[in-house]
C-alpha positions as CSV (number, residue, x, y, z in Angstrom):
1,A,-0.8,15.0,19.7
2,R,-3.5,16.5,17.5
3,G,-6.1,14.1,18.9
4,K,-6.5,11.1,21.1
5,L,-8.9,8.2,21.0
6,A,-9.4,4.8,22.7
7,V,-10.2,1.8,20.6
8,A,-11.5,-1.6,21.7
9,P,-13.8,-4.3,20.2
10,C,-17.4,-3.4,20.9
11,F,-17.9,-6.6,23.1
12,L,-15.2,-5.4,25.6
13,P,-15.7,-2.8,28.3
14,S,-14.1,0.5,27.5
15,F,-11.4,0.2,30.1
16,F,-9.8,-2.5,27.9
17,A,-9.5,0.1,25.1
18,G,-6.0,0.9,23.8
19,P,-4.9,4.5,23.3
20,Y,-4.2,5.9,19.9
21,W,-2.8,9.4,19.3
22,I,-3.2,11.2,16.0
23,I,0.3,12.8,15.7
24,D,-0.4,14.5,12.4
25,Y,-3.2,14.4,9.8
26,S,-4.1,16.0,6.5
27,E,-7.5,15.3,4.9
28,E,-6.3,17.3,1.8
29,E,-3.1,15.4,1.3
30,G,-4.6,12.1,2.4
31,Y,-2.3,10.9,5.3
32,A,-2.4,10.3,9.0
33,I,0.5,9.5,11.5
34,I,-0.8,7.4,14.4
35,S,1.0,6.3,17.6
36,G,-0.3,3.6,19.8
37,G,-0.3,5.8,22.8
38,A,2.4,7.9,24.3
39,P,6.0,7.1,23.3
40,T,7.7,5.7,26.4
41,K,11.0,4.2,25.1
42,R,14.0,6.1,23.9
43,S,16.6,4.9,21.4
44,A,19.3,6.5,19.2
45,G,16.6,6.9,16.5
46,G,14.1,8.7,18.7
47,C,11.2,7.6,20.9
48,S,8.7,4.8,20.4
49,T,5.8,3.1,22.1
50,G,5.9,-0.3,23.9
51,T,5.2,-3.7,22.6
52,G,2.1,-5.8,23.0
53,V,-1.6,-5.2,22.5
54,N,-2.1,-1.7,24.0
55,D,0.3,1.2,24.2
56,S,2.1,0.0,21.2
57,G,2.4,0.6,17.5
58,F,3.3,3.4,15.1
59,W,1.7,3.9,11.6
60,I,1.6,6.1,8.6
61,F,-1.7,5.7,6.8
62,T,-2.4,7.0,3.3
63,R,-5.6,7.0,1.2
64,Q,-3.8,5.7,-1.9
65,Q,-3.3,2.0,-2.5
66,K,-0.3,2.7,-4.6
67,R,2.7,4.1,-2.8
68,D,3.3,7.8,-3.0
69,Q,7.0,8.1,-1.9
70,A,6.9,11.9,-1.7
71,L,4.0,11.8,0.6
72,L,5.5,9.1,2.8
73,D,8.8,11.0,2.9
74,K,6.9,14.1,4.1
75,A,5.0,12.1,6.8
76,R,8.3,10.5,7.9
77,A,9.9,13.9,8.2
78,I,7.1,15.2,10.3
79,A,7.3,12.1,12.6
80,A,11.1,12.4,12.9
81,K,10.8,16.1,13.7
82,K,8.4,15.2,16.5
83,G,11.0,12.7,17.9
84,F,9.6,9.4,16.7
85,D,12.0,6.5,15.9
86,L,11.3,5.8,12.2
87,S,13.0,2.3,12.5
88,M,9.7,1.1,14.0
89,L,8.0,1.5,10.6
90,N,7.6,-1.4,8.2
91,D,6.9,-0.8,4.5
92,V,3.8,-2.6,3.3
93,D,3.1,-3.0,-0.5
94,Q,-0.6,-3.0,-1.1
95,S,-0.4,-2.3,-4.9
96,E,-1.5,-5.8,-5.7
97,C,-4.5,-5.9,-3.3
98,T,-7.9,-6.1,-4.8
99,E,-11.3,-5.6,-3.3
100,D,-12.0,-9.4,-3.8
101,S,-8.9,-10.4,-1.9
102,F,-9.9,-8.0,0.9
103,Q,-13.4,-9.4,1.1
104,Q,-12.0,-13.0,1.2
105,A,-9.6,-12.1,4.0
106,A,-12.4,-10.5,6.0
107,F,-14.6,-13.6,5.5
108,L,-11.8,-15.8,6.9
109,M,-11.5,-13.8,10.1
């Protein structure tokens, strides 16, 4: 992993923090591949993290709201080369999201 960090709500003690690994990152291209801790499960498609709150999850983040398929394909190829199971990824369409809808959702939380 290129970097590791622990994340928890500020009201919880740090030993409740979940591990997050930065698998790959490019400021210039605008993407990050993040794993919720070390991959511990093996499958035909590669390795993955567990399930639950901590030590779970796998994401590709991009800076663009509109999908850049070439960038996602590149990030997926990097993750696959590092042994991650890409079947864990779910596509999310954020092209219709607006700042107003985000602020309303944040207010409801």
